[in-house]
C-alpha positions in Angstrom: -0.2 -0.2 0.1 1.0 3.5 -0.8 0.0 7.1 -1.0 -2.0 7.6 -4.1 -3.3 10.7 -6.0 -7.2 10.8 -5.2 -7.7 12.4 -8.7 -7.1 8.9 -10.2 -10.1 7.3 -8.0 -12.9 9.8 -8.5 -14.6 12.0 -11.3 -17.1 15.0 -11.6 -20.7 14.1 -12.1 -23.1 17.3 -13.3 -26.7 15.5 -13.5 -29.3 18.9 -13.3 -32.6 18.8 -12.0 -34.0 19.3 -15.5 -37.5 18.1 -15.0 -37.6 19.5 -11.5 -38.4 16.1 -10.1 -36.2 16.6 -7.0 -37.3 19.6 -4.5 -35.0 18.8 -1.7 -32.3 21.3 -1.8 -29.4 21.1 0.6 -26.3 22.6 1.4 -23.2 21.7 3.5 -21.3 23.1 6.2 -17.9 23.3 7.7 -18.7 19.9 9.9 -18.9 18.4 6.3 -22.9 17.4 7.1 -25.8 18.2 4.7 -27.9 20.6 5.8 -31.2 22.0 5.0 -30.7 25.2 2.4 -31.5 28.5 4.2 -31.4 29.9 0.3 -34.2 32.0 -0.6 -35.3 29.8 -4.0 -38.8 31.4 -4.7 -37.3 33.1 -8.0 -34.5 30.4 -8.8 -34.7 28.1 -11.6 -34.4 25.0 -9.9 -33.5 23.1 -13.1 -30.0 24.6 -13.2 -29.4 22.9 -9.5 -27.2 19.7 -9.3 -28.7 16.6 -8.6 -26.8 14.4 -5.5 -27.5 10.6 -5.2 -26.3 8.5 -2.3 -22.2 7.4 -2.3 -21.9 10.8 -4.2 -19.8 13.6 -2.4 -21.0 17.5 -2.7 -17.6 19.3 -2.5 -17.5 23.4 -2.2 -14.1 24.8 -3.6 -14.6 27.9 -2.0 -13.4 29.6 1.4 -10.8 26.4 2.2 -8.5 28.9 3.5 -10.8 31.0 5.3 -12.6 28.4 7.3 -9.3 26.0 7.1 -11.8 23.1 6.4 -12.3 21.1 3.1 -15.9 21.3 2.9 -16.6 17.9 1.8 -19.7 15.5 2.6 -20.9 12.4 1.5 -24.7 11.6 0.4 -26.0 8.7 2.4 -29.7 9.2 2.0 -31.8 7.1 -0.5 -33.8 9.8 -2.1 -31.5 12.2 -4.3 -31.6 15.5 -3.5 -30.2 19.0 -5.0 -27.5 21.1 -4.4 -26.2 24.8 -5.6 -24.5 24.7 -8.6 -21.5 26.0 -7.2 -20.5 23.2 -5.7 -19.2 19.9 -7.2 -20.6 16.6 -7.3 -17.9 13.8 -6.7 -18.2 10.1 -7.4 -15.7 7.4 -7.0 -14.6 5.5 -10.0 -14.8 1.8 -8.8 -16.0 1.1 -5.4 -13.7 -2.2 -5.5 -10.8 0.0 -5.5 -12.2 2.9 -3.0 -15.2 3.1 -1.0 -16.8 6.3 -0.6 -17.1 6.0 3.1 -13.4 5.2 3.6 -12.6 8.4 1.6 -14.9 10.1 3.7 -13.3 9.0 6.7 -10.0 10.2 5.1 -11.1 13.7 4.9 -12.6 13.8 8.3 -9.1 14.5 10.0 -7.8 17.6 11.0 -4.6 17.0 9.3 -6.4 16.8 6.0 -8.3 20.1 6.8 -4.8 21.7 7.8 -3.3 20.6 4.3 -6.2 21.5 2.4 -5.6 24.9 4.1 -2.0 24.8 3.4 -2.4 24.2 -0.3 -5.7 26.5 -0.9 -4.6 29.6 -3.4 -4.2 33.0 -2.3 -7.3 34.6 -3.6 -10.1 36.3 -1.6 -11.9 33.4 -1.4 -8.9 31.2 -0.5 -10.1 28.3 -3.0 -9.1 24.7 -3.3 -9.6 24.2 -7.2 -10.6 21.0 -8.2 -7.3 20.2 -10.3 -5.6 21.0 -7.1 -7.6 18.7 -5.0 -7.5 15.8 -7.4 -3.4 16.4 -6.3 -3.9 15.3 -3.0 -2.4 12.0 -2.0 -4.3 9.4 0.3 -3.3 5.9 1.5 -5.3 3.6 -0.4 -5.2 -0.2 0.9 -6.5 -3.4 -0.6 -10.4 -3.1 -0.6 -11.0 -5.6 2.3 -9.0 -3.5 4.3 -11.1 -0.4 3.5 -13.9 -2.5 4.6 -12.7 -3.4 7.9 -12.2 0.1 8.9 -15.5 1.5 7.3 -17.4 -1.2 9.0 -16.0 -0.3 12.6 -16.7 3.3 12.3 -20.3 2.4 10.7 -20.9 0.0 13.7 -20.3 2.9 16.1 -22.2 5.4 14.0 -25.4 3.2 14.0 -25.3 2.4 17.8 -25.0 6.5 18.4 -27.9 6.5 15.9 -30.2 4.0 17.5 -29.8 5.7 21.1 -30.6 9.1 19.3 -33.5 7.5 17.9 -34.7 6.5 21.2 -35.0 10.1 22.3 -37.6 11.0 20.1 -39.9 8.9 21.9 -39.0 10.2 25.1 -39.7 13.8 23.5 -43.0 12.5 22.2 -44.2 11.1 25.6 -42.9 14.4 27.5 -44.8 16.7 25.1 -47.8 14.6 24.6 -47.9 14.7 28.3 -47.8 18.3 28.6 -50.4 18.9 25.8 -52.9 17.0 27.5 -52.8 19.3 30.4 -54.2 21.8 28.5 -58.0 20.0 28.9 -57.8 20.0 32.7 -60.1 22.4 34.5 -57.4 23.3 37.4 -55.9 26.4 35.9 -54.2 29.1 38.1 -52.9 32.5 37.3 -49.1 32.6 37.6 -49.7 35.5 40.3 -51.1 32.6 42.9 -47.6 30.5 41.8 -45.0 32.7 42.0 -43.5 35.7 43.5 -40.9 38.3 43.0 -37.7 38.0 44.8 -35.4 41.1 44.5 -31.8 40.2 46.5 -28.9 42.3 45.6 -25.4 41.7 45.4 -24.6 44.1 47.9 -21.2 42.5 49.1 -20.0 42.1 45.6 -19.2 38.5 46.7 -20.8 36.8 43.2 -19.1 38.0 39.8 -20.6 35.4 37.5 -22.6 37.3 35.3 -25.3 36.1 33.2 -27.6 37.0 30.6 -30.8 34.7 29.2 -31.0 34.2 25.5 -34.5 33.9 22.9 -33.8 29.9 23.6 -34.5 30.5 27.3 -31.0 29.6 28.5 -28.6 31.1 31.0 -25.5 32.5 29.0 -22.3 34.4 30.3 -23.1 38.5 29.9 -21.4 40.3 27.2 -21.7 43.5 28.9 -18.6 45.3 29.6 -18.7 45.7 33.2 -14.9 46.7 33.9 -16.5 49.8 35.8 -19.7 48.8 36.9 -21.0 48.5 40.5 -21.9 45.0 40.3 -23.7 45.6 43.9 -26.7 46.4 42.6 -27.1 43.5 40.2 -29.8 40.5 41.4 -28.9 37.6 42.9 -30.6 34.6 41.3 -30.4 31.0 43.3 -31.1 27.5 42.3 -35.0 26.9 41.1 -35.6 30.6 40.9 -36.6 32.2 37.4 -34.9 35.0 35.7 -37.3 37.0 33.3 -36.9 39.7 30.6 -40.2 41.9 29.7 -38.5 43.4 27.0 -39.1 42.5 23.0 -41.5 39.8 23.8 -43.5 40.9 20.4 -40.3 41.4 18.6 -38.5 38.1 19.2 -42.1 36.2 19.8 -40.5 34.4 22.8 -41.3 34.6 26.4 -37.7 35.1 27.6 -37.8 33.2 30.8 -35.3 30.7 32.2 -35.1 28.4 35.2 -31.6 28.3 37.1 -30.5 25.4 37.9 -26.9 25.5 39.2 -25.8 25.3 43.0 -23.7 28.5 42.8 -25.9 31.4 42.9 -25.2 34.1 39.5 -26.1 37.4 39.0 -28.0 39.2 36.3 -29.0 42.8 35.1 -31.1 44.7 37.3 -33.2 45.4 34.3 -34.3 41.6 34.7 -36.8 40.2 37.3 -36.2 37.5 39.5 -39.3 35.3 40.5 -39.6 32.1 42.3 -42.6 29.5 43.3 -44.4 30.3 46.2 -45.5 26.9 47.4 -43.5 23.6 45.8 -46.1 21.2 47.0 -48.7 23.2 44.7 -46.4 23.4 41.6 -43.2 22.2 40.6 -40.4 24.8 39.1 -39.2 22.4 36.6 -42.5 21.7 35.6 -43.7 25.2 35.5 -40.4 25.7 33.2 -41.8 23.0 31.0 -44.7 24.7 30.5 -42.6 28.0 29.6 -40.8 26.1 27.1 -43.9 25.3 25.1 -44.3 27.3 21.7 -47.8 27.8 22.7 -46.9 29.7 25.8 -44.5 31.9 23.3 -47.2 32.8 21.1 -49.7 33.6 23.8 -47.0 35.9 25.2 -46.5 37.6 22.0 -50.3 38.2 21.6 -50.9 39.7 24.8 -47.5 42.0 24.7 -48.1 45.5 24.6 -47.7 47.7 21.5 -44.8 49.6 22.8 -41.3 50.1 20.8 -39.9 47.2 23.0 -43.1 45.1 22.5 -42.9 44.2 26.3 -44.7 41.4 28.7 -44.9 43.7 31.7 -45.2 41.9 35.2 -48.6 42.6 36.0 -49.7 41.4 32.4 -47.0 38.4 32.6 -48.7 37.0 36.1 -52.2 37.3 34.8 -51.3 34.1 32.5 -53.0 30.9 33.5 -51.2 27.5 33.9 -52.7 24.0 34.3 -51.5 22.5 37.5 -52.3 18.9 37.8 -51.9 16.9 40.9 -48.2 17.0 42.3 -47.6 13.5 41.6 -48.5 13.9 37.9 -46.2 16.9 37.7 -43.2 14.3 39.2 -43.8 12.0 36.7 -43.6 14.6 33.8 -40.4 16.0 35.4 -38.8 12.6 35.8 -39.2 12.0 32.3 -38.1 15.2 31.1 -34.8 14.7 33.3 -34.5 11.1 32.0 -34.6 12.8 28.4 -32.0 15.5 29.1 -29.6 13.4 30.5 -30.0 11.0 27.7 -29.5 13.9 25.4 -26.1 14.7 27.1 -25.1 11.2 26.9 -25.7 11.1 23.1 -23.8 14.5 22.6 -20.8 12.9 24.7 -21.1 9.5 22.1 -21.0 11.9 19.1 -18.0 13.6 20.4 -16.4 10.2 21.2 -16.9 8.8 17.9 -15.8 11.7 15.9 -12.3 11.9 16.8 -12.1 8.2 16.1 -11.7 9.0 12.2 -8.4 10.3 12.7 -7.1 7.4 14.8 -8.4 4.6 12.4 -6.7 6.2 10.0 -3.8 6.6 11.9 -3.8 2.9 12.0 -3.9 3.3 8.1 -0.7 5.2 8.0 1.1 3.1 10.5 0.6 -0.2 8.7 1.4 1.4 5.6 4.9 2.2 7.4 5.3 -1.1 8.9 4.7 -2.6 5.3 7.2 -0.5 3.8 9.5 -1.3 6.7 9.7 -5.0 6.3 9.7 -4.7 2.3 
């Protein structure tokens, strides 16, 4: 086995969507994955777009130097899709000589991206044009060896996908459980469930300054507080909520977040902090699950005022009616949610563990090649 010019094993394909029979328009991102295109194609002639089929690659020669990434993705779906005419479609000449999956594994390596950046041209877009891409040399072992590496990697991906698909069932159970609560008789206004809290950072003891985003997640504040008096900032403790009344109408989101960490943090004095009055009546996590619902966001937008900031002031916010089932029902739903979140975290860990395996497996290819060279 030796390094061989990749251009000797691949060729370009140019099949256009002439009959407009394919409508699934995709792009490729810097993580080498396909994604739904965000381009506005309402006035575009989709007959000029390129068709990509299973086992083919989409390749963008542009901005390889800028992104330090060879933007290459292997299409694995059964149904064909279309991609921008600016992309290239690549196909392997003979899968008995080079497996598309093996080739993709090689280009998943950070070393491949760095080399692509190194040989990209010096144009504004720092491109890696087709002719130069074809000059890249990769180790190509016997086809059985390729199948072994691909099989090992695919087995790991399959297990991760099975685990990921199981999350959908849990999500469905959680969503349907919450949805059924709309029809129960026991609804209460937030004014009977929560109360405002106003603890300030008087001793400047807390320095962890957070904001809240439209996804209802705490994030490190971007504010420059170099000369700011942090003693005026509000303290938020575990199981308390941070709430921003501003721009609810503009963002169509009620910006409210449950704080779940042990160590307290501080937030802007412009935010409100509130907490559940009686946890035997409503569990904070259950309340947050209701706040996550798209219907809650739409209703908040509907009742927000007509000011420039389209606010949902506290007095109006606390009039919102929330269905309150028996505490045992709340506990069951929250348990399902916690299980779902834990499994999501495990799934992300699995994905983050699998991705670095491409370089490890490919290092095995390179090392075996060196060993064979020494023996010969």
